[in-house]
N, C-alpha and C positions, 0 to 999 in steps of 0.2 A: 195543651192538647186535651181533647175529650174522648179520643178513641182508646179502646183497650188493646189495640194491636201492639205487638212486640216489634220494635224496630227503633230507628233513630227518629228524632223529632226536632232537632235544633239545627242551627246554622252549619255546624262543622262536624257533625258526627260521622265517623266512618261507619261499617263492616257488618242463615239459619238453615237448618236442613232436616229432613226426615223422610221416612218411608223406604221400602225397598225389600228385596229378598233374593234367595239363591236356589240351588238345585241339589238333586240327589248325588251321593257320592262325594268326591273331593271337591271342595270349593275352588273355583279357578280365580286368578287374580282379577278378572273382570266381574266376578260375582255370578258366573253362569253355572249351569248344571251339566252333568254328563249327558251324552247323546241319547241315552235310553229314556225316551219320554214316557214309556209305559211303567217305569219304576215308580214306586210309592215314595213321595217326598215326606219328610218329617220336619217338624219344627226344630228339634235339637240338632239334627244332622245337617240340615240344609238352609233353614230360614233364619235361625237365631243369629248366625254370624253376620248376615247382611242387615238385619234389623239393628244389630249392635253398631254396624258401621254407618248406616244412613239415617236411622231413626233416633237412636238413643242419645245422640249429642244434644238433642233438645227435649225429647220425651223421656225424661228420667226423673227420679225423685228430686224435688226442689229445682228442677230445670225450667226453662222458659216455655216448654211445650205444655199443652193442656192435659195430656195423659201420660202415664208411665208405661212405656213400651219395653221396659226391662221385665215386665210381668208377662210371662208366656200366655197365661189365660186371657189377659186383656188383648194381646195381639190376635189370638184365635177368635175372640169375640168380635173384634173390630176389623178382621181381615178383609171382608167384602167392601167395607167402607174405605179402607186404606187403598185397595186396588182401584176403586172408583176415582179416588183423588189422584192416584198415580196416573191413571189414564186421562184424567182431565188436565194434566200438566200442572197440578197444584202442589204435588208432593213428589220428590223433594221440592221445596220452593225454588222457583226459577233463579238461575245464576247466570253469570257471563258465559258465553259460548266459547269453550276452549278451542274450537276450530278457527275462531278469529285470531287468537293468540294464546298459546298454552300458558297456564299460570299454575303456580305451586298449589297443590291441594285440590285441583279440579276433580280428581277421582272421588273425593269425599262429597262433592256438591252435585254431581250429575250421575243419575242412576242408569247403569247399562241396560240395554234392551233385554239381554239375557237374564238379568236379575228380575226384571219385571215379568218376563215370561215364566220364570220358575215360580215366582210368587203366585201368579195366576193359576198355574197348574196345582200348586198346593191348595189354593182356595177351591178349585174344582174337585179335588180329592177330599174335601170336607175337613181340611186342616188337621191331619193326624199329627200328634205330638211326638211319638216315638219314645226312645229311651233317653232319660236325662243324662245317662253316662256318656252319651255321644256328644255332649256339649263341649265345645272348645272355647267358650266365652268365659272370661274371668269375672264377670259382673260389672265391668266398667266399659264405657264406650271406647272403641278403638281410636277415636279422635282424641288427640292430646291437647288439652286446653291450657296446660301449664308450660312455662318457659324453662327449658333446661339450662342449668348453670347460671341462673340469675345471681348477680352480685350486689344488687341494690333493690331494696323493697321499701316503698313509701306508702303510707296511708294518711287519710285525713287525720288531723291532730287528735280529735276526740270523737267518740260515737255521736252521730247526729240523728235527731228524730225529725223527719220531715213533717211540716205542719199542714201542707196543702191548703194554704190560706188564701191563695189568689182567686178571687171570685171570677175573674175573666178567663181562668184556665183551670177549672175544677179538677181535682184529682191528679194534678201535675205540679211539679216544682223543679226549677232549675237552680242548682246550688253550686257555687264556685268556692274552691279552697286553693291556697297557695302552699304547696308542700316544699319544705326545705330539704335539699338533697345532702347537705352536710359536706360537700366536696370543696376543697380549697383551690383546686385547679380545674380548668376547663376539661370537659370529657365528652365522649360520644356515646350515644345510645345505638347499640347494634342489634338489639332485640327487645321486645316488650310484650307483656300480657297482663290482663287485669287480675287483681286480687279481690274477688267479690266477697262481700259480707252478707248483707241482706239482699240476696240475689233476686228475689221476686220483686223487690222495689226498684231495682236499678234498670232503667229503660235504655239508657245509653251513657257513654262516657266520651268526653273530649279532652285531650291533653294538649297543652300549649306552653310556650315559654313566657314568663312574665318577670320583668325587672322589679327590683325593690321600689323604685320610684313610680312604678305603674300600678301598684296595688290600689284597689278600690278605696275611695275615701271613707266609706263606712264599713270597711272590712273588719270582721271579728275572727281571729284565728280559730277559735273554738266553734263558732257557729257559721263561719263562712259568710257568704253574701248572696242574695238573690241576684242572678246575673242573666236572666233571659234577654234583657235589653242592653247589656253591656259587653257584648262579645265581638263587636265589629272589628276592633283593632287586633283581636287575638288570631284572626284568620291568617295573618302574615307570620305569626309565630307558632302556628299549629304543628304539633308533633305527630299525632295520630288520633285514632278514636276507636271505639268498640261498640258493638251491638250484640245482643244475644245470638249465640251460635258462631260468632267469629273466632277464628283460631289465632294464636300468637303471630305477631309480625316479626320476621327475622330477615335482616338484610344480608346481602352477599358478604363474603369474607372481606375484612378490611374496608367496610363501608358503614357509615353511620350518620346520625343526626347530632349536630353539635349543641351542647349545653354549656353556657358560660358559668364560671364560678359564682358570679354575682347575680345569677338568675335563679328563680324558683321554677318548679314545674307546676303549672296551674292545672287544675282538674275541674271540669264542669260535669256534674252528675245530674242527669235528668231522672228524677224519681217519679214513678207512676204508682198511684195508690193501690191498684190491683186488688181491691177488697181487703187490704191490710191496713191496720191503724196502730199507731203507737210503737212501731218497730224502730229500733236504733240501727244505724248503719255506720260502718267504718271501712268503707271500700278504699282501695288504693291500687297500686301498680307495681309489678316486678319488672326490673330492667337488667339486661346484660349490657355491660359498658366496656369501653376501651379508652385508654389515655391518648391514643393516636390511631388514625385510620389513613388509608391512602386516598379515599374518596369520600367527600361530604355530600349527603343527600338532604334536600329540602322538600317540603311539601308545598306545592304551588297550586292555588285554586285556578282551574281553567273552566270558565263558564260565564254566566251572566245573571244579573239581578234585574235586568230590564225586560220585563214581559208582563202582559196581562192575559190571563187565560179566560176566554169568554165563557159566560155561563151557558151550560148546555152542550158545549163543544166536546165531542167524545174523542177527538184526535187532533188536539192543537199542538203544533210543533214550533219550537224556537231553536234556531241554529246559529252558530258563530264560529270564530276561529281565533287562535292565539299564535302570534309570530315569534320566532326565536329572537332573543335579544341580539343586537348587532355583534357579530364576531364570535358568538358562542356556538358550540356544538354539543348541546346537552345530551345526556344519556337518561332515558326513562326506565325506571325500575318497576313501576307499577302504577295502578290507578285505583282510587276509591270513588266510585260513582255515588252521587247523592241527590236524591229528590225526596219528596214527601209522598203522602198516601195517594195522591192523584196521578203519580208517576205511572206511565204506561210503557215507555221504552226509552233506552239510553244507548248512545253510541259515541265513540271517539275514534278518530283515525288520523294518520299523519299523511300530509300531501307534500311532495317535493316540488321544487321549482319547475321541473319539466312536466308536472301534472300527474306523476305516478303516485299512487296511494297505497297505504299499508294499514290494515286494521289494528287497532289497539284494544278496544273493548267493544263488545256487541252484546246488548241485552234486549232482544226482541220483546221480552216480557219482563219489565222491571218489577222487582218485588221489594216493597218497603220493609218486609219482615226478613229479608235475607241480604242485608247489606254487608259486603265484604271488601277488604282491601286485596285487590288482585295483584300479586307480585309475580312478574313474568318469569318463566323458566329461563329465558335469556333476555338481557336488556335490549332495548331498542335505541340504537344510536341515531341521533338526528343530525342533519346537515344544515349549513347556513342556508337561509331563505326557506327552510321547511316551515310548514304551518301545522298546528294541531287543530283539527276541527272537532266540534261537539254538536250533538243534536239531542234535544229532550222533547218527548211527546207526553202529553197529559190527557187524561180522561176526566173531564169536568161535567159529565152528563149525569142525569138522574139515575141512570142504570148502573153507575159505578157503586158497588157495594160499600166502598170506603168513603162515599160522598158525605160531607159534613152537613150540608144544607139542603133543605127542601122548601122551596125550589132551589136549584143551584144558583150561586152568585159568581160574579167575576172574581178571580183569585189572582193576587199579585205576590211578589217576592216577600218573604218574611221568615222569621225563626220558628214561629209556632206551627204545629202540624196542620192546622187549617189554612195555613199559607203554603207557599211552595218555593222550591229551589231548583237550580240546574247547575250542578258543579261536578267536575271530575277532579278530585283532589289528587294531584299527580306527584309521585315520588321522583324527583329529578336530581340528577347529579350534574352540576354545572362545570 
């Protein structure tokens, strides 16, 4: 990948957010203000709590965002620009529509209209700061990026310094390691979250199961292996993935992904140079585990690798469907939609044998920089003969600001960011 955008760029990565604000008086659960529009709003009493909730998860020291919005002065300085990007639909970055199907954490990803209006009023009032003693923010984002009660932490064996030596993909490196979990018995992952080291280098992470007999022929435990072209088989053993801004994945009680005692947990780390050189990284993952669960979840890729996006087409769509295996009535716990930078929109829905349909994921504006695993607030139970439909739309025109080529070229399926994908990685309980 040659883009500096923050997001996923490989075949299987899963799951950013910013901007927003509130009102005078007591902050409501929806981030709105009191009804007295004539009152003066201040940063510390009204705006800071919402900036903390919607902006600081990415725009914080050493975070993936380009500015530090934990700095009140910077927020005031950039307030008009922030409002313009909110009104343009760019901030917070577009996420799945919770009206399609509610998912955990959607309140953190979608900015309420009341919050936008309060921020606009604060801007109109020339961004008064108020009294710092009114602050209720403790200095950290309200979004929790850590996994509570993790009982297994794994990191790559030794610190690794990316070389970024691939001339065909300058500034990028895809490195795989096989982490030994040290368990003598099979177990289940019920929750997981990344343990980031050199955070500014880590563009995305993919986790997968890998057997001892399936290790790469040239694998070096300390240095890992370049694996951008060696991941095709891993999609069937995929566990999950991470991109900047994504929150921990936690499955419902007594539900988890099975790991065999004789398997390792493979990790693909996409490093992006991002102006940094010579940094060492020892990223890993934290897990909550159980020896037994009632229900096993698997991550199933629903999508296609059969498409060619014509050069210049600003709205090319590829659709398809996946039928239930005979005799099974799976339960869907969530979906991780995945395309690359030309992605324009993504949707998935379930259709029954009698023609009834039910929305699963709807992203009218797909955002490469805001890839999330959407875990449903309540699972979707599928019936025999149901089909899961998917639809991916891309913008391969010269007007796309994320366009790699001038003039545009035909684009096909592939792992690199200048290639494309169309998958809904689906958490399914069989």
